[in-house]
MARVOLO-111699 format. One record per residue (C-alpha): residue number from 1; residue in one letter; x, y, z. Coordinates in pm, whole numbers, plus 50000, padded with zeros to 5 digits. Example, Ala and Ser with C-alpha at 12.3 -4.5 7.8 and 13.67 -1.06 7.14 Angstrom:
2
 volo fivo    c1    c2    c3
    1    a 51230 49550 50780
    2    s 51367 49894 50714
# end
This chain:
327
 volo fivo    c1    c2    c3
    1    x 51889 47782 48940
    2    x 52002 47923 48604
    3    x 51788 47890 48297
    4    x 51943 47991 47957
    5    x 51715 48062 47641
    6    x 51861 48155 47315
    7    x 51722 48238 46975
    8    x 51867 48267 46631
    9    x 51720 48238 46289
   10    x 51919 47917 46212
   11    x 51842 47723 46538
   12    x 51519 47891 46653
   13    x 51441 47884 47021
   14    x 51657 47667 47263
   15    x 51620 47651 47627
   16    x 51852 47355 47729
   17    x 52189 47530 47740
   18    x 52434 47477 48019
   19    x 52609 47770 48203
   20    x 52958 47664 48054
   21    x 52798 47753 47707
   22    x 52738 48109 47791
   23    x 53060 48248 47667
   24    x 53008 48091 47329
   25    x 52641 48187 47316
   26    x 52703 48561 47388
   27    x 52971 48577 47102
   28    x 52730 48449 46850
   29    x 52617 48701 46579
   30    x 52237 48747 46534
   31    x 52165 48554 46856
   32    x 51957 48687 47147
   33    x 52038 48530 47477
   34    x 51812 48540 47790
   35    x 51957 48417 48127
   36    x 51738 48370 48424
   37    x 51868 48342 48782
   38    x 51570 48207 48989
   39    x 51642 48147 49359
   40    x 52027 48151 49288
   41    x 52289 47991 49484
   42    x 52620 48171 49557
   43    x 52778 47961 49266
   44    x 52502 48086 49033
   45    x 52552 48450 49142
   46    x 52924 48417 49072
   47    x 52833 48390 48704
   48    x 52731 48762 48702
   49    x 53081 48864 48760
   50    x 53279 48577 48605
   51    x 53092 48556 48261
   52    x 52911 48885 48216
   53    x 53164 49099 48429
   54    x 52888 49314 48575
   55    x 52976 49593 48805
   56    x 53018 49481 49167
   57    x 52767 49746 49301
   58    x 52501 49616 49071
   59    x 52565 49265 49184
   60    x 52544 49389 49544
   61    x 52213 49552 49468
   62    x 52076 49220 49323
   63    x 52159 49036 49645
   64    x 52027 49294 49882
   65    x 51670 49310 49985
   66    x 51438 49602 50011
   67    x 51601 49805 49740
   68    x 51413 50077 49570
   69    x 51334 50052 49195
   70    x 51590 50232 48998
   71    x 51791 50225 48665
   72    x 52160 50265 48626
   73    x 52358 50300 48290
   74    x 52686 50111 48256
   75    x 52730 50185 47900
   76    x 52753 49833 47778
   77    x 52438 49744 47959
   78    x 52151 49870 48176
   79    x 52072 49759 48519
   80    x 51708 49788 48608
   81    x 51554 49701 48933
   82    x 51181 49674 48962
   83    x 50917 49530 49203
   84    x 50635 49311 49115
   85    x 50331 49240 49327
   86    x 50377 48965 49585
   87    x 50110 48690 49547
   88    x 50038 48724 49924
   89    x 50001 49107 49912
   90    x 49694 49246 50057
   91    x 49538 49573 50153
   92    x 49659 49509 50505
   93    x 50021 49459 50392
   94    x 50128 49562 50041
   95    x 50428 49320 49962
   96    x 50641 49318 49652
   97    x 50903 49062 49493
   98    x 51230 49235 49379
   99    x 51334 49170 49019
  100    x 51684 49274 48891
  101    x 51727 49302 48513
  102    x 52045 49349 48301
  103    x 51991 49459 47951
  104    x 52261 49431 47693
  105    x 52303 49464 47322
  106    x 52218 49096 47247
  107    x 52129 48956 47590
  108    x 51899 49009 47892
  109    x 51960 48877 48237
  110    x 51687 48843 48505
  111    x 51781 48788 48879
  112    x 51523 48723 49156
  113    x 51547 48537 49482
  114    x 51185 48433 49485
  115    x 50983 48296 49188
  116    x 50883 48575 48955
  117    x 50540 48535 48792
  118    x 50624 48790 48513
  119    x 50947 48599 48427
  120    x 50761 48264 48412
  121    x 50467 48406 48202
  122    x 50712 48569 47964
  123    x 50919 48245 47923
  124    x 50605 48054 47849
  125    x 50505 48318 47600
  126    x 50842 48302 47430
  127    x 50821 47933 47387
  128    x 50478 47981 47225
  129    x 50550 48272 47013
  130    x 50929 48315 46921
  131    x 50886 48684 46844
  132    x 50884 48760 47209
  133    x 51262 48687 47209
  134    x 51349 48714 46834
  135    x 51271 49078 46842
  136    x 51550 49135 47066
  137    x 51622 49186 47443
  138    x 51394 49497 47449
  139    x 51114 49283 47359
  140    x 51164 49042 47653
  141    x 51203 49347 47870
  142    x 50870 49490 47767
  143    x 50680 49169 47813
  144    x 50823 49118 48154
  145    x 50741 49474 48267
  146    x 50401 49459 48086
  147    x 50278 49151 48290
  148    x 50453 49278 48605
  149    x 50253 49604 48595
  150    x 49931 49429 48512
  151    x 49946 49251 48839
  152    x 49902 49579 49017
  153    x 49527 49627 48893
  154    x 49375 49360 49116
  155    x 49552 49501 49412
  156    x 49401 49830 49323
  157    x 49077 49698 49295
  158    x 49098 49544 49642
  159    x 49217 49870 49780
  160    x 48899 50041 49631
  161    x 48668 49769 49770
  162    x 48843 49799 50126
  163    x 48807 50182 50118
  164    x 48432 50145 50031
  165    x 48385 49907 50309
  166    x 48561 50127 50556
  167    x 48351 50433 50457
  168    x 48034 50228 50527
  169    x 48160 50122 50879
  170    x 48308 50445 50988
  171    x 47970 50547 51155
  172    x 47932 50208 51338
  173    x 48243 50036 51404
  174    x 48435 50045 51741
  175    x 48687 50323 51767
  176    x 49007 50110 51811
  177    x 48908 49876 51531
  178    x 48830 50129 51269
  179    x 49128 50354 51347
  180    x 49367 50038 51321
  181    x 49224 49945 50975
  182    x 49251 50291 50838
  183    x 49611 50341 50946
  184    x 49715 50009 50831
  185    x 49547 50086 50487
  186    x 49722 50418 50479
  187    x 50069 50256 50537
  188    x 50000 50002 50250
  189    x 49900 50276 50010
  190    x 50205 50479 50098
  191    x 50433 50204 50011
  192    x 50237 50125 49686
  193    x 50267 50486 49592
  194    x 50629 50494 49651
  195    x 50701 50177 49460
  196    x 50483 50275 49159
  197    x 50626 50623 49163
  198    x 50975 50511 49137
  199    x 50891 50252 48860
  200    x 50692 50522 48659
  201    x 51008 50732 48674
  202    x 51211 50449 48529
  203    x 50970 50388 48242
  204    x 50962 50765 48175
  205    x 51343 50747 48125
  206    x 51320 50448 47900
  207    x 51050 50571 47681
  208    x 51243 50917 47628
  209    x 51522 50701 47504
  210    x 51790 50841 47729
  211    x 51977 50508 47680
  212    x 52142 50402 47365
  213    x 52024 50039 47423
  214    x 51645 50126 47399
  215    x 51548 50130 47038
  216    x 51244 50307 46902
  217    x 51030 49997 46882
  218    x 51102 49909 47256
  219    x 51024 50262 47359
  220    x 50696 50252 47168
  221    x 50583 49940 47343
  222    x 50704 50069 47679
  223    x 50479 50365 47662
  224    x 50178 50125 47716
  225    x 50352 50017 48047
  226    x 50423 50375 48136
  227    x 50053 50469 48094
  228    x 49943 50180 48318
  229    x 50198 50298 48586
  230    x 50068 50662 48571
  231    x 49718 50533 48613
  232    x 49835 50313 48910
  233    x 50018 50603 49067
  234    x 49725 50837 49013
  235    x 49491 50572 49173
  236    x 49716 50541 49474
  237    x 49724 50919 49528
  238    x 49339 50921 49493
  239    x 49303 50640 49748
  240    x 49546 50806 49994
  241    x 49320 51113 49982
  242    x 49012 50904 50040
  243    x 49167 50723 50330
  244    x 49276 51067 50485
  245    x 48910 51182 50443
  246    x 48788 50867 50609
  247    x 49032 50926 50893
  248    x 48930 51285 50942
  249    x 48556 51186 50937
  250    x 48623 50914 51192
  251    x 48802 51144 51417
  252    x 48529 51410 51385
  253    x 48260 51151 51481
  254    x 48469 51038 51780
  255    x 48522 51403 51879
  256    x 48144 51465 51837
  257    x 48056 51162 52048
  258    x 48300 51268 52322
  259    x 48155 51618 52320
  260    x 47800 51470 52359
  261    x 47910 51253 52644
  262    x 48095 51540 52819
  263    x 47786 51752 52768
  264    x 47556 51502 52922
  265    x 47796 51435 53218
  266    x 47816 51816 53261
  267    x 47430 51857 53276
  268    x 47397 51566 53524
  269    x 47682 51724 53750
  270    x 47518 52060 53731
  271    x 47167 51911 53821
  272    x 47314 51756 54144
  273    x 47488 52069 54255
  274    x 47165 52219 54425
  275    x 47035 51877 54525
  276    x 47356 51824 54697
  277    x 47330 52172 54870
  278    x 46992 52079 54984
  279    x 47072 51741 55116
  280    x 47385 51892 55288
  281    x 47167 52158 55466
  282    x 46917 51916 55604
  283    x 47191 51663 55680
  284    x 47338 51893 55944
  285    x 47293 51768 56302
  286    x 47184 52093 56464
  287    x 46925 52026 56733
  288    x 46711 52328 56657
  289    x 46617 52294 56286
  290    x 46243 52366 56247
  291    x 46182 52125 55966
  292    x 46360 51825 56127
  293    x 46063 51756 56351
  294    x 45797 51843 56108
  295    x 45566 51565 55983
  296    x 45593 51646 55620
  297    x 45957 51766 55617
  298    x 46089 51466 55451
  299    x 45841 51482 55162
  300    x 45885 51853 55127
  301    x 46270 51802 55094
  302    x 46203 51543 54817
  303    x 45947 51758 54642
  304    x 46201 52066 54650
  305    x 46485 51846 54506
  306    x 46266 51716 54229
  307    x 46119 52046 54144
  308    x 46467 52213 54138
  309    x 46602 51924 53905
  310    x 46306 51954 53670
  311    x 46330 52330 53654
  312    x 46708 52311 53572
  313    x 46660 52043 53320
  314    x 46382 52247 53139
  315    x 46614 52546 53133
  316    x 46900 52355 53002
  317    x 46682 52223 52719
  318    x 46546 52559 52632
  319    x 46899 52685 52592
  320    x 46994 52373 52387
  321    x 47248 52245 52645
  322    x 47052 51933 52760
  323    x 46962 51658 52501
  324    x 46589 51607 52441
  325    x 46392 51284 52359
  326    x 46456 51362 51990
  327    x 46818 51331 52043
# end
């Protein structure tokens, strides 16, 4: 679906244009045109080349999925690809929605294969406050990016809560469960860091005014978005370090528990060595063994085995090898 919004001083805001009016709208002096492609069909996408004559590579990027955020300068227009937070994104799987933006001298084109909350919000804002679009395509760009980046903060809060929860459970949770959660969280944070880092670099280039289409007013507004992305990127780095620390702590606890188990098993096995020896000696079937026919031989062997076991256990405890009641 194609939605076309225009603004000029004489007519004000209009959003009921047809695609066949685009050529005339773009030629109008003092007019700002915003064309939004939402879940476009092949016929809708063809407008990018037939009317705007955008570069085929940029159109290919629009239609592709899993593209990294980037910005390309085609002289007459800028091609910007960003990622907004998917409504179903979670700490288990950080998901994004791809948004492609063309920024020209008197127009802006947005292209997205799924509904974009930032585009919908900006369009509603433009209808209520015409300055959103009357100040030029750069103003529309700023409002879209500002809302898009603001959606990252609730996700960051969720990551913080999840990390706190895992830190509390790391000493009690089952090994397989906690390890799976930590690794899943680590993957989600890596994707978040990669996406936010790329978008921060895009904003950095825009606010430095590397491109002629970005005026000073737009650059000043975009500094606020850049600051938010810097904060998000820093938080992502901090959370990754925390998750790595939690993982190290978990592995240390597992290792210590394994060592304790192995130590206990070693003590038990060592205690049974002399007992096995005694049982083996008196289990031999020689006919002339003095103790075999002694009335108290059985009790003597049991007393000897218990005494040896108690002696060795106390010796191990004294040397700190065997666990005591306080352990």
